[in-house]
PAMIFI-463969 format. One line per field, with one value per residue: x, y, z of N, C-alpha, C in turn; residue in one letter; residue number from 1. Coordinates in steps of 0.02 Angstrom, whole numbers. Layout:
residues N
nX X	... .
nY Y	... .
nZ Z	... .
caX X	... .
caY Y	... .
caZ Z	... .
cX X	... .
cY Y	... .
cZ Z	... .
kolmar A	... .
gumar NUM	... .
This chain:
residues 411
nX 6849	6726	6679	6658	6558	6455	6433	6383	6264	6196	6176	6086	5977	5947	5903	5796	5654	5621	5653	5563	5439	5447	5449	5326	5238	5265	5213	5292	5308	5227	5096	5052	5142	5275	5345	5402	5529	5596	5596	5471	5365	5240	5194	5180	5301	5305	5321	5454	5546	5615	5645	5739	5729	5801	5774	5804	5700	5558	5604	5705	5633	5536	5618	5643	5525	5498	5579	5520	5398	5436	5485	5369	5309	5385	5381	5454	5480	5413	5386	5414	5508	5505	5592	5602	5643	5559	5398	5326	5370	5316	5183	5172	5206	5100	4995	5016	4966	5024	5047	5140	5226	5277	5282	5395	5462	5633	5745	5824	5998	6064	6166	6102	5966	5969	6010	5899	5802	5848	5841	5706	5652	5734	5801	5841	5924	5994	5961	6025	5977	6039	6129	6126	6199	6225	6315	6306	6200	6249	6363	6304	6229	6331	6392	6295	6303	6224	6193	6241	6192	6230	6121	6086	6185	6246	6363	6401	6518	6528	6479	6573	6693	6664	6657	6790	6858	6863	6943	6989	6884	6780	6823	6816	6679	6628	6694	6625	6515	6449	6413	6410	6312	6327	6260	6317	6473	6559	6530	6580	6718	6730	6684	6781	6891	6843	6850	6761	6703	6686	6623	6509	6469	6311	6211	6083	5949	5835	5797	5718	5547	5396	5264	5145	4987	4945	4850	4737	4698	4545	4406	4359	4466	4565	4504	4507	4646	4679	4616	4697	4856	4980	5109	5224	5298	5402	5449	5498	5596	5621	5615	5615	5483	5434	5512	5455	5329	5355	5399	5280	5199	5263	5245	5110	5083	5084	5013	4855	4784	4871	4931	5010	5072	5119	5219	5275	5429	5421	5271	5214	5243	5151	5045	5119	5186	5078	5036	5150	5149	5028	5058	5115	5010	4940	4820	4788	4768	4740	4769	4628	4522	4381	4348	4291	4372	4430	4407	4498	4616	4789	4901	4919	4930	4997	4960	4967	5021	5091	5037	5111	5147	5023	4999	5108	5068	4975	5035	5151	5270	5397	5473	5610	5641	5755	5866	5895	5938	6075	6066	6076	5990	5845	5780	5744	5687	5562	5469	5506	5466	5333	5330	5370	5447	5598	5645	5776	5880	6053	6115	6135	6209	6186	6122	6197	6238	6117	6052	6144	6124	5990	6004	6084	5994	5908	5803	5803	5819	5924	5896	5924	5884	5740	5698	5764	5702	5569	5584	5623	5512	5415	5447	5427	5292	5227	5248	5240	5245	5399	5477	5405	5494	5613	5567	5540	5669	5727	5648	5690	5824	5798	5738	5844	5935	5859	5847	5984	6013	5926	5973	6102	6074	6049	5952 .
nY 4999	4974	4865	4924	5014	4925	4865	4974	4998	4881	4899	5002	4934	4850	4946	4992	4963	5052	5174	5175	5175	5300	5383	5352	5401	5536	5555	5532	5419	5298	5208	5089	5057	5061	4945	4915	4964	4864	4769	4710	4699	4802	4807	4719	4635	4639	4533	4560	4705	4811	4973	5064	5200	5303	5425	5543	5627	5738	5844	5783	5682	5754	5814	5714	5690	5730	5635	5514	5528	5516	5384	5314	5304	5214	5061	4948	4946	4882	4908	5044	5074	5176	5237	5307	5400	5469	5513	5619	5622	5503	5533	5631	5558	5469	5548	5569	5516	5395	5254	5151	5176	5136	5155	5129	5119	5153	5025	4990	5013	4885	4739	4611	4649	4736	4646	4562	4651	4678	4549	4529	4637	4644	4744	4813	4917	5045	5202	5331	5477	5642	5657	5533	5406	5244	5130	4981	4945	4988	4908	4779	4793	4809	4685	4605	4646	4750	4897	5057	5224	5389	5509	5674	5723	5792	5855	5932	6049	6027	5894	5829	5849	5773	5642	5632	5611	5478	5421	5305	5215	5290	5300	5166	5149	5249	5218	5113	5155	5166	5272	5446	5581	5744	5887	6010	6103	6107	5989	5895	5910	5868	5736	5674	5677	5594	5472	5429	5375	5401	5531	5659	5824	5883	5973	6050	5949	5995	6107	6065	6029	5956	5876	5861	5921	6051	6044	6161	6293	6313	6409	6512	6536	6577	6695	6767	6781	6856	6974	7038	7118	7016	6908	6770	6657	6526	6355	6380	6390	6365	6516	6594	6614	6702	6811	6842	6877	6997	7075	7078	7157	7280	7307	7321	7447	7524	7449	7408	7297	7188	7021	6881	6729	6580	6440	6316	6223	6104	6041	5997	6087	6187	6228	6275	6380	6462	6500	6571	6681	6739	6798	6912	6991	6962	6911	6747	6614	6443	6331	6268	6207	6200	6287	6450	6598	6729	6899	6987	6922	6906	6821	6674	6509	6367	6202	6075	5939	5949	6065	6173	6212	6254	6370	6448	6469	6565	6672	6811	6852	6772	6720	6619	6502	6439	6509	6622	6572	6464	6355	6333	6359	6337	6255	6364	6349	6291	6390	6492	6441	6469	6600	6681	6811	6802	6804	6794	6742	6768	6643	6528	6422	6288	6289	6367	6386	6394	6507	6603	6608	6653	6778	6840	6850	6941	6897	6861	6921	6967	6967	7038	7090	7150	7281	7294	7190	7233	7349	7295	7213	7312	7375	7267	7236	7339	7334	7250	7072	6977	6970	6865	6819	6790	6686	6589	6567	6499	6385	6331	6299	6199	6099	6061	6008	5902	5822	5789	5720	5609	5546	5509	5420	5299	5188 .
nZ 6002	5944	6016	6142	6108	6075	6199	6271	6201	6229	6366	6362	6309	6418	6507	6440	6466	6571	6511	6403	6472	6536	6422	6365	6462	6448	6325	6210	6141	6038	6103	6046	5948	5990	6005	5886	5887	5944	5850	5831	5716	5634	5508	5351	5253	5081	4936	4821	4758	4881	4940	5058	5170	5294	5416	5547	5603	5579	5490	5410	5346	5275	5181	5088	5021	4884	4820	4859	4795	4661	4661	4690	4568	4501	4427	4454	4587	4733	4867	4982	5115	5255	5390	5555	5706	5791	5863	5808	5674	5625	5628	5529	5411	5409	5371	5238	5081	5014	4907	4905	5010	5175	5352	5486	5653	5686	5733	5894	5896	5906	5886	5863	5848	5737	5640	5639	5593	5461	5407	5402	5322	5209	5118	4957	4940	5046	5119	5210	5288	5292	5433	5489	5564	5604	5685	5707	5623	5499	5490	5480	5363	5269	5282	5226	5099	5052	4967	5030	5051	5095	5106	5051	5133	5285	5386	5531	5604	5741	5758	5679	5750	5862	5808	5769	5887	5908	5799	5722	5741	5684	5549	5515	5510	5420	5300	5253	5190	5033	4948	4953	4955	4960	5046	5062	5040	5149	5217	5127	5144	5279	5273	5195	5281	5377	5321	5224	5060	4881	4871	4833	4792	4791	4826	4928	4962	5016	4950	4849	4800	4861	4769	4827	4870	4981	5132	5158	5276	5374	5311	5395	5481	5390	5345	5463	5484	5370	5400	5484	5528	5499	5562	5571	5686	5676	5716	5844	5995	6173	6264	6150	6113	6210	6178	6054	6098	6167	6060	5988	6074	6063	5927	5927	5970	5858	5762	5788	5757	5753	5729	5794	5746	5818	5796	5882	5896	5967	5997	6114	6209	6203	6296	6403	6343	6314	6443	6483	6394	6424	6544	6501	6480	6362	6240	6210	6095	6072	5938	5887	5781	5793	5893	5926	5875	5972	5934	5985	5994	6018	6007	5915	5941	5867	5890	5834	5728	5561	5505	5468	5333	5285	5360	5319	5190	5206	5262	5258	5313	5401	5550	5587	5709	5839	5818	5889	6004	6055	5955	5820	5719	5609	5462	5331	5206	5171	5204	5114	4994	4988	4964	5069	5168	5261	5431	5551	5690	5747	5755	5648	5599	5566	5445	5360	5225	5157	5214	5175	5037	5034	5093	4999	4895	4947	5029	5159	5331	5462	5636	5799	5921	6017	5972	5850	5779	5777	5700	5574	5544	5537	5417	5328	5347	5289	5155	4994	4959	4930	4766	4639	4551	4618	4694	4597	4553	4660	4656	4535	4565	4659	4579	4497	4590	4641	4526	4503	4621	4616	4502	4542	4642	4586	4579 .
caX 6795	6663	6659	6632	6494	6404	6418	6340	6198	6164	6155	6025	5923	5930	5867	5743	5586	5613	5655	5500	5385	5455	5430	5254	5206	5274	5182	5343	5307	5162	5083	5040	5194	5344	5378	5440	5599	5625	5585	5404	5341	5167	5179	5202	5346	5280	5374	5476	5598	5600	5695	5733	5754	5797	5788	5793	5636	5516	5642	5739	5583	5506	5666	5643	5459	5501	5609	5468	5347	5465	5489	5301	5292	5429	5346	5499	5482	5350	5376	5463	5508	5532	5598	5623	5649	5513	5326	5303	5384	5269	5119	5176	5203	5033	4949	5031	4929	5064	5024	5195	5265	5257	5326	5409	5513	5700	5760	5883	6056	6096	6188	6051	5905	5980	6009	5829	5770	5869	5816	5633	5635	5775	5803	5890	5971	5978	5978	6024	5969	6071	6189	6106	6251	6214	6369	6287	6159	6294	6405	6264	6213	6391	6401	6247	6317	6169	6223	6224	6202	6216	6082	6082	6231	6263	6404	6420	6584	6520	6475	6637	6742	6646	6678	6863	6885	6875	6957	6992	6815	6742	6844	6790	6607	6616	6718	6577	6462	6470	6395	6394	6286	6332	6216	6358	6545	6591	6520	6627	6783	6727	6675	6846	6933	6814	6864	6708	6725	6637	6586	6490	6430	6251	6169	6035	5887	5779	5777	5667	5479	5349	5207	5086	4948	4937	4782	4734	4661	4474	4391	4352	4533	4597	4472	4532	4716	4680	4589	4748	4926	5003	5175	5227	5361	5398	5502	5526	5620	5611	5635	5601	5412	5429	5542	5404	5276	5377	5398	5209	5175	5292	5212	5039	5079	5071	4961	4807	4757	4927	4922	5071	5060	5179	5220	5334	5464	5392	5204	5194	5256	5101	5010	5169	5197	5017	5040	5205	5128	4973	5090	5131	4944	4922	4765	4818	4721	4770	4740	4575	4478	4310	4340	4285	4430	4415	4432	4553	4673	4855	4946	4885	4980	4981	4979	4955	5071	5076	5000	5158	5140	4959	5007	5153	5028	4932	5076	5201	5334	5408	5534	5630	5669	5817	5919	5911	5975	6132	6041	6102	5939	5801	5780	5695	5667	5490	5434	5521	5428	5267	5338	5378	5510	5625	5683	5811	5931	6122	6141	6105	6264	6162	6099	6235	6238	6049	6041	6187	6090	5931	6026	6108	5935	5868	5742	5808	5843	5947	5874	5966	5849	5669	5690	5786	5650	5512	5602	5621	5442	5381	5458	5397	5219	5200	5264	5217	5287	5458	5458	5395	5553	5658	5537	5550	5740	5736	5615	5735	5880	5771	5727	5910	5962	5819	5866	6051	6010	5891	6018	6158	6050	6056	5909 .
caY 5046	4942	4823	4969	5039	4872	4857	5031	4987	4827	4929	5040	4885	4829	5001	5014	4964	5114	5229	5173	5197	5373	5415	5342	5449	5603	5553	5534	5354	5271	5151	5028	5043	5067	4879	4913	4978	4800	4725	4679	4742	4810	4803	4657	4641	4608	4505	4608	4753	4860	5024	5087	5267	5318	5493	5549	5655	5770	5881	5737	5646	5802	5828	5661	5680	5729	5571	5463	5536	5487	5311	5289	5293	5162	4997	4896	4949	4858	4941	5093	5075	5237	5231	5367	5388	5510	5507	5672	5603	5450	5567	5664	5507	5440	5594	5568	5460	5358	5185	5103	5195	5113	5183	5091	5152	5125	4983	5006	4993	4826	4693	4561	4682	4761	4587	4540	4702	4667	4483	4535	4683	4628	4800	4807	4972	5083	5273	5365	5548	5695	5635	5473	5354	5194	5081	4910	4937	4995	4848	4722	4806	4794	4612	4575	4676	4796	4963	5110	5292	5444	5553	5743	5720	5854	5845	5997	6051	5998	5821	5807	5847	5716	5582	5630	5589	5406	5423	5239	5190	5329	5279	5099	5155	5291	5188	5060	5189	5166	5332	5503	5638	5797	5945	6071	6093	6094	5918	5859	5913	5828	5666	5650	5667	5538	5409	5411	5372	5418	5589	5706	5882	5888	6030	6032	5921	6033	6158	6036	6036	5901	5891	5852	5981	6063	6047	6230	6307	6323	6476	6562	6552	6617	6760	6800	6799	6909	7036	7063	7124	6951	6879	6703	6634	6454	6313	6416	6353	6398	6587	6631	6632	6763	6863	6860	6911	7067	7107	7089	7213	7341	7318	7338	7520	7552	7409	7384	7231	7142	6952	6841	6657	6544	6367	6292	6164	6047	6064	5978	6146	6238	6255	6313	6442	6502	6528	6619	6740	6771	6839	6976	7020	6951	6865	6690	6563	6381	6310	6218	6227	6205	6341	6517	6640	6796	6951	7023	6876	6933	6766	6612	6455	6306	6145	6011	5922	5950	6125	6227	6236	6289	6437	6484	6486	6622	6724	6841	6861	6717	6715	6549	6494	6402	6553	6671	6532	6428	6291	6326	6378	6289	6262	6414	6340	6278	6455	6531	6413	6500	6672	6717	6843	6766	6836	6743	6766	6761	6574	6487	6383	6223	6299	6426	6394	6414	6576	6645	6616	6694	6847	6864	6866	6989	6864	6852	6976	6946	7008	7026	7111	7169	7343	7278	7148	7277	7393	7257	7194	7373	7384	7212	7237	7394	7326	7188	7012	6978	6955	6796	6802	6759	6622	6543	6552	6447	6324	6304	6268	6137	6048	6038	5966	5841	5782	5763	5671	5549	5513	5481	5366	5238	5135 .
caZ 6013	5923	6073	6193	6082	6081	6270	6290	6171	6268	6429	6346	6303	6486	6538	6394	6495	6609	6462	6366	6518	6543	6359	6357	6507	6419	6258	6158	6108	6019	6147	6007	5900	6016	5999	5823	5903	5965	5792	5829	5661	5627	5436	5318	5195	5020	4893	4771	4776	4933	4951	5127	5188	5366	5438	5619	5622	5529	5439	5365	5305	5228	5127	5036	4991	4810	4799	4869	4742	4600	4669	4688	4497	4475	4429	4479	4661	4762	4932	5005	5188	5285	5463	5592	5779	5831	5856	5763	5605	5605	5617	5464	5359	5411	5336	5166	5051	4966	4900	4918	5070	5241	5404	5547	5693	5679	5791	5934	5856	5935	5833	5849	5825	5669	5598	5633	5551	5392	5385	5389	5269	5151	5070	4902	4953	5107	5115	5274	5272	5332	5470	5525	5560	5657	5673	5701	5563	5441	5489	5456	5293	5231	5286	5180	5033	5033	4956	5078	5029	5141	5063	5075	5190	5319	5446	5560	5636	5807	5753	5651	5805	5904	5773	5766	5951	5897	5727	5692	5743	5635	5482	5505	5495	5361	5237	5233	5152	4963	4911	4996	4916	5009	5038	5061	5029	5213	5231	5083	5178	5340	5254	5172	5341	5416	5286	5176	4991	4829	4896	4780	4813	4750	4846	4979	4936	5045	4901	4805	4827	4852	4727	4868	4884	5053	5159	5181	5338	5361	5284	5449	5505	5337	5347	5524	5471	5320	5429	5530	5508	5526	5551	5599	5715	5666	5744	5901	6054	6237	6270	6087	6113	6251	6136	6004	6135	6180	5994	5973	6114	6035	5863	5940	5979	5791	5729	5838	5736	5740	5750	5792	5745	5843	5784	5919	5870	6003	6012	6182	6251	6187	6355	6442	6305	6324	6511	6483	6356	6460	6596	6469	6467	6292	6228	6175	6071	6048	5874	5891	5726	5811	5942	5897	5892	5998	5889	6018	5999	6002	5989	5894	5947	5830	5933	5800	5677	5490	5485	5454	5264	5278	5387	5274	5131	5222	5295	5214	5349	5448	5590	5599	5776	5849	5792	5940	6053	6024	5929	5752	5670	5576	5390	5309	5136	5163	5205	5054	4937	4989	4953	5133	5187	5319	5485	5591	5735	5722	5760	5594	5569	5540	5377	5340	5152	5136	5235	5134	4973	5046	5105	4934	4855	4985	5053	5232	5372	5529	5692	5858	5982	6008	5932	5782	5749	5765	5644	5511	5532	5518	5345	5291	5354	5249	5084	4963	4965	4886	4697	4616	4512	4666	4714	4541	4551	4711	4629	4483	4601	4688	4527	4475	4644	4643	4468	4515	4676	4592	4454	4579	4686	4545	4608 .
cX 6726	6635	6627	6564	6439	6385	6370	6269	6160	6140	6090	5965	5900	5888	5805	5672	5572	5610	5589	5442	5387	5430	5356	5215	5208	5250	5233	5350	5235	5149	5072	5100	5266	5383	5417	5514	5636	5610	5522	5366	5265	5146	5208	5247	5316	5337	5391	5526	5575	5660	5684	5766	5749	5817	5769	5723	5602	5555	5674	5689	5549	5552	5665	5575	5460	5531	5557	5416	5372	5465	5420	5280	5334	5397	5388	5502	5414	5334	5432	5457	5540	5534	5620	5623	5594	5440	5299	5313	5336	5200	5116	5169	5133	4983	4959	5000	4969	5041	5078	5232	5235	5306	5333	5460	5579	5716	5819	5944	6098	6112	6133	5987	5913	5982	5939	5790	5785	5844	5742	5619	5674	5777	5855	5942	5947	6003	5970	6026	6006	6133	6173	6157	6242	6261	6347	6246	6203	6338	6367	6241	6271	6404	6356	6254	6258	6199	6196	6240	6185	6186	6074	6126	6248	6299	6424	6489	6582	6519	6540	6689	6728	6669	6754	6896	6904	6887	6956	6922	6772	6759	6817	6716	6597	6641	6676	6519	6485	6463	6377	6375	6280	6288	6255	6433	6582	6587	6567	6695	6784	6722	6742	6891	6908	6822	6810	6737	6668	6592	6572	6450	6372	6213	6115	5968	5826	5758	5721	5599	5435	5291	5141	5051	4940	4863	4775	4692	4587	4461	4387	4420	4571	4570	4498	4604	4720	4654	4639	4814	4961	5075	5178	5296	5359	5459	5537	5545	5608	5647	5619	5528	5401	5457	5491	5346	5292	5376	5326	5183	5201	5259	5140	5030	5061	5013	4914	4781	4813	4912	4989	5052	5124	5170	5281	5364	5436	5323	5180	5206	5201	5067	5057	5182	5138	5019	5093	5184	5071	4999	5110	5067	4924	4864	4790	4765	4759	4733	4691	4523	4405	4296	4339	4344	4406	4446	4491	4616	4738	4900	4905	4937	4956	5006	4962	5006	5045	5039	5045	5150	5077	4963	5055	5115	4985	4968	5128	5270	5341	5475	5548	5667	5733	5877	5938	5950	6032	6111	6067	6051	5898	5799	5726	5664	5593	5450	5445	5482	5357	5271	5347	5447	5532	5660	5717	5861	6000	6149	6108	6158	6243	6141	6132	6231	6171	6036	6084	6153	6028	5950	6049	6050	5886	5801	5743	5836	5864	5922	5915	5932	5778	5661	5710	5733	5589	5524	5597	5549	5400	5386	5421	5321	5186	5217	5239	5267	5347	5439	5453	5456	5604	5633	5549	5623	5756	5706	5659	5794	5858	5763	5793	5940	5925	5839	5935	6050	5981	5936	6075	6138	6054	6017	5895 .
cY 5016	4899	4867	4996	4987	4859	4912	5023	4933	4851	4969	4993	4861	4882	5022	5013	5029	5175	5233	5198	5273	5409	5408	5392	5520	5608	5563	5467	5335	5209	5085	5008	5045	5001	4872	4926	4916	4746	4682	4722	4744	4808	4739	4672	4603	4578	4557	4658	4804	4908	5053	5155	5275	5390	5501	5572	5690	5803	5837	5702	5693	5816	5776	5650	5683	5665	5516	5466	5508	5410	5278	5269	5238	5093	4939	4893	4932	4893	4990	5097	5140	5227	5297	5350	5420	5499	5558	5654	5549	5480	5600	5614	5477	5483	5594	5506	5427	5285	5135	5115	5167	5141	5134	5131	5115	5084	5010	4976	4939	4776	4644	4592	4707	4703	4562	4586	4688	4600	4487	4578	4671	4685	4788	4862	5013	5155	5305	5441	5593	5670	5573	5417	5307	5135	5009	4898	4940	4933	4788	4731	4788	4719	4576	4602	4717	4866	5016	5178	5341	5499	5623	5752	5789	5838	5914	5992	6016	5922	5792	5799	5789	5650	5575	5610	5514	5395	5354	5207	5224	5308	5210	5099	5191	5259	5129	5089	5197	5234	5388	5563	5698	5857	6011	6053	6079	6020	5875	5854	5867	5753	5635	5633	5609	5471	5386	5411	5389	5475	5637	5763	5892	5952	6005	6011	5959	6092	6132	6036	5976	5923	5884	5919	5989	6064	6117	6236	6317	6397	6530	6584	6595	6688	6801	6825	6858	6976	7071	7080	7065	6936	6813	6688	6558	6417	6347	6369	6395	6465	6627	6652	6697	6822	6888	6897	6984	7107	7125	7151	7280	7358	7343	7413	7554	7516	7379	7315	7181	7072	6916	6768	6623	6469	6340	6230	6100	6067	6044	6035	6199	6269	6297	6381	6490	6538	6583	6685	6776	6815	6907	7015	7017	6901	6808	6638	6502	6357	6252	6239	6238	6261	6409	6560	6709	6849	6989	6980	6910	6878	6704	6557	6392	6246	6078	6002	5935	6012	6182	6256	6276	6360	6478	6509	6548	6678	6751	6844	6809	6723	6641	6543	6452	6443	6609	6638	6495	6357	6279	6341	6320	6304	6311	6401	6329	6343	6495	6505	6442	6576	6713	6751	6809	6813	6781	6777	6754	6689	6528	6442	6315	6228	6360	6439	6418	6487	6625	6660	6661	6767	6879	6886	6912	6961	6859	6914	6948	6995	6990	7044	7133	7228	7332	7237	7189	7322	7357	7237	7254	7385	7330	7213	7292	7390	7259	7132	7017	6951	6881	6772	6766	6690	6569	6522	6495	6381	6290	6268	6200	6082	6019	5990	5900	5794	5750	5708	5606	5509	5477	5423	5298	5178	5081 .
cZ 5995	5980	6127	6172	6091	6154	6293	6263	6210	6337	6420	6340	6372	6522	6499	6423	6532	6562	6425	6409	6526	6480	6345	6400	6479	6346	6201	6122	6091	6062	6110	5966	5927	6010	5934	5835	5929	5912	5799	5778	5655	5554	5407	5258	5137	4980	4840	4800	4827	4942	5021	5137	5264	5380	5511	5635	5563	5472	5387	5318	5254	5169	5072	5004	4915	4783	4804	4814	4675	4603	4668	4616	4465	4483	4456	4556	4689	4828	4946	5080	5212	5360	5493	5666	5820	5814	5806	5690	5580	5591	5549	5407	5353	5371	5260	5135	4994	4964	4921	4984	5134	5292	5462	5588	5687	5742	5831	5899	5890	5879	5813	5821	5753	5619	5585	5587	5477	5364	5367	5327	5205	5099	5016	4907	5012	5100	5184	5261	5321	5367	5513	5515	5619	5645	5663	5638	5500	5434	5460	5383	5248	5227	5236	5108	5006	5026	5004	5048	5085	5098	5093	5137	5219	5384	5471	5592	5704	5805	5724	5707	5853	5873	5774	5832	5947	5823	5694	5688	5689	5563	5465	5486	5428	5296	5214	5191	5079	4928	4959	4953	4964	4993	5037	5057	5094	5231	5189	5117	5239	5324	5231	5231	5384	5381	5238	5105	4944	4853	4838	4810	4765	4763	4893	4949	4962	5001	4856	4840	4811	4807	4765	4880	4959	5071	5190	5245	5323	5345	5337	5475	5454	5337	5406	5513	5423	5346	5474	5494	5540	5511	5590	5627	5716	5695	5803	5958	6116	6240	6207	6083	6153	6213	6086	6037	6148	6115	5975	6010	6087	5968	5872	5951	5913	5757	5781	5822	5720	5767	5742	5797	5768	5832	5820	5888	5902	6029	6081	6231	6245	6248	6398	6409	6315	6392	6516	6450	6390	6517	6568	6452	6394	6288	6184	6157	6048	5986	5885	5840	5744	5862	5908	5921	5914	5952	5918	6027	5976	5972	5973	5894	5912	5870	5902	5745	5607	5465	5461	5384	5254	5305	5345	5212	5143	5260	5246	5247	5404	5483	5602	5664	5778	5828	5840	5997	6017	6003	5858	5698	5644	5501	5366	5241	5126	5160	5141	4994	4933	4986	5015	5138	5252	5367	5525	5637	5708	5720	5709	5561	5542	5467	5346	5265	5126	5153	5195	5067	4980	5056	5040	4889	4891	5007	5129	5267	5440	5582	5754	5923	5966	5960	5860	5745	5732	5705	5577	5494	5510	5442	5304	5292	5311	5175	5059	4974	4918	4817	4682	4577	4557	4686	4660	4534	4601	4688	4577	4513	4629	4638	4502	4527	4648	4586	4477	4567	4651	4544	4491	4626	4651	4573	4555 .
kolmar M	F	V	I	Y	R	I	L	I	N	L	I	I	L	L	S	P	L	I	I	I	Y	R	L	I	N	K	K	E	D	P	K	R	F	K	E	K	F	C	V	F	S	K	I	K	K	S	G	K	L	I	W	F	H	G	A	S	V	G	E	L	L	S	I	L	P	I	L	E	K	L	E	K	D	K	N	I	K	Q	I	L	V	T	S	N	T	L	S	S	S	T	I	I	K	K	L	K	Y	K	K	V	I	H	Q	F	F	P	I	D	N	Y	L	L	T	N	K	F	L	S	Y	W	R	P	S	S	A	F	F	I	D	S	E	I	W	P	N	M	I	Y	N	L	K	K	R	K	I	P	I	T	L	L	N	A	R	I	T	K	K	S	F	L	R	W	M	I	F	K	N	F	S	E	N	I	F	N	K	I	E	N	C	L	S	S	N	K	E	T	V	K	Y	L	K	K	L	G	A	K	N	I	K	F	I	G	N	L	K	F	S	Q	S	E	N	K	I	E	D	L	N	K	D	L	I	K	F	I	N	S	K	K	T	W	C	A	S	S	T	H	D	T	E	E	K	F	C	G	V	V	H	K	K	L	K	R	K	Y	K	N	I	L	T	I	I	I	P	R	H	I	D	R	A	K	K	I	K	E	E	L	Q	K	L	N	L	N	V	H	L	H	E	P	K	N	K	I	N	K	K	T	D	I	Y	I	V	N	S	F	G	K	T	K	S	F	Y	N	N	C	T	N	V	F	L	G	G	S	L	I	K	H	G	G	Q	N	P	L	E	A	T	R	Y	G	C	N	I	L	H	G	P	N	V	H	N	F	R	D	I	Y	Y	L	L	K	K	N	K	I	S	N	Q	V	T	N	H	N	N	T	V	K	I	L	N	K	L	L	T	K	K	N	Y	S	K	K	K	Q	K	K	L	E	K	I	G	K	I	I	L	S	R	T	Y	R	E	M	A	I .
gumar 1	2	3	4	5	6	7	8	9	10	11	12	13	14	15	16	17	18	19	20	21	22	23	24	25	26	27	28	29	30	31	32	33	34	35	36	37	38	39	40	41	42	43	44	45	46	47	48	49	50	51	52	53	54	55	56	57	58	59	60	61	62	63	64	65	66	67	68	69	70	71	72	73	74	75	76	77	78	79	80	81	82	83	84	85	86	87	88	89	90	91	92	93	94	95	96	97	98	99	100	101	102	103	104	105	106	107	108	109	110	111	112	113	114	115	116	117	118	119	120	121	122	123	124	125	126	127	128	129	130	131	132	133	134	135	136	137	138	139	140	141	142	143	144	145	146	147	148	149	150	151	152	153	154	155	156	157	158	159	160	161	162	163	164	165	166	167	168	169	170	171	172	173	174	175	176	177	178	179	180	181	182	183	184	185	186	187	188	189	190	191	192	193	194	195	196	197	198	199	200	201	202	203	204	205	206	207	208	209	210	211	212	213	214	215	216	217	218	219	220	221	222	223	224	225	226	227	228	229	230	231	232	233	234	235	236	237	238	239	240	241	242	243	244	245	246	247	248	249	250	251	252	253	254	255	256	257	258	259	260	261	262	263	264	265	266	267	268	269	270	271	272	273	274	275	276	277	278	279	280	281	282	283	284	285	286	287	288	289	290	291	292	293	294	295	296	297	298	299	300	301	302	303	304	305	306	307	308	309	310	311	312	313	314	315	316	317	318	319	320	321	322	323	324	325	326	327	328	329	330	331	332	333	334	335	336	337	338	339	340	341	342	343	344	345	346	347	348	349	350	351	352	353	354	355	356	357	358	359	360	361	362	363	364	365	366	367	368	369	370	371	372	373	374	375	376	377	378	379	380	381	382	383	384	385	386	387	388	389	390	391	392	393	394	395	396	397	398	399	400	401	402	403	404	405	406	407	408	409	410	411 .
């Protein structure tokens, strides 16, 4: 199976010029930095100890910010390399003012390219976040005796069943990982069946919080939000924005000054979403700080990276997308840290353990249709935010998980 995998990767490399051109046209690649995926590096490796973290995209990288902040203070570490696959994640890292952290795009998982990557960066240890498993990279790390840790490990039932199709191949990969720090008990069970070793249930690192101060919104926007009855729909996917638009129209019958803030999961869809909502006769404003906001604005669409926390800081009630469709939901923890009540659809299996805890603490509400959503928002819009006591409880859980994770990483 390893031979077949390598043949498929080599085919991808042959087709890569066409793939890159397509992605550049669709603004999914950095025109200056896409070469990093072929090991043409834009940063210099300094002499001394380098720790390497790899996460697929924004969510994975945000989860390790508290870890990066701790490592920044470690005098023995000279550089912290962070790699990812997406343009959005590189934008987020760029905005963080760390001294030791550098970002590069993860190379194509080809045998020669992964070898070249490791020869250049020479990491003392490698940490793969969530469910990032790349066979050639793991094979070459093991060959060089570089310790591998699966950090905040999360294996869903869907991905587990896929790996089990090629059981021998999967075991050959997973048993090369020295340390597996699991985010939930279900993952522990799946990792054992996949042949991983040294598995420990730590808890979800996403409960922990970065010490980085958020960049708040401008005063005029905050004033506008505070003058309205506001709710936010975050990490929304296709069809969920229209759902929120219909909910807004129903709420407007009671609240003439209702404002719905929409933060789509993929901001490149912003103009399409605007057009879709305008067909519902709604006044839509795209997030442009320099543009004056019409007082009659119904929907405020956020079309820039890294603003989510700032809006959570100024909202009380947040609907988390990817949950009305069969996507599996999005992580609600960031919103809860800012004292937000959570609304979500029935499809949240990607973060089942987190939503269970939020429901237990009466922080989250499941919605299924327009009327049900309106009814719940009606209650939330007329009462105060959830108690600070619950918020502090979540913060305490986060600190414990961060401490355990850092101790088990044994850097």
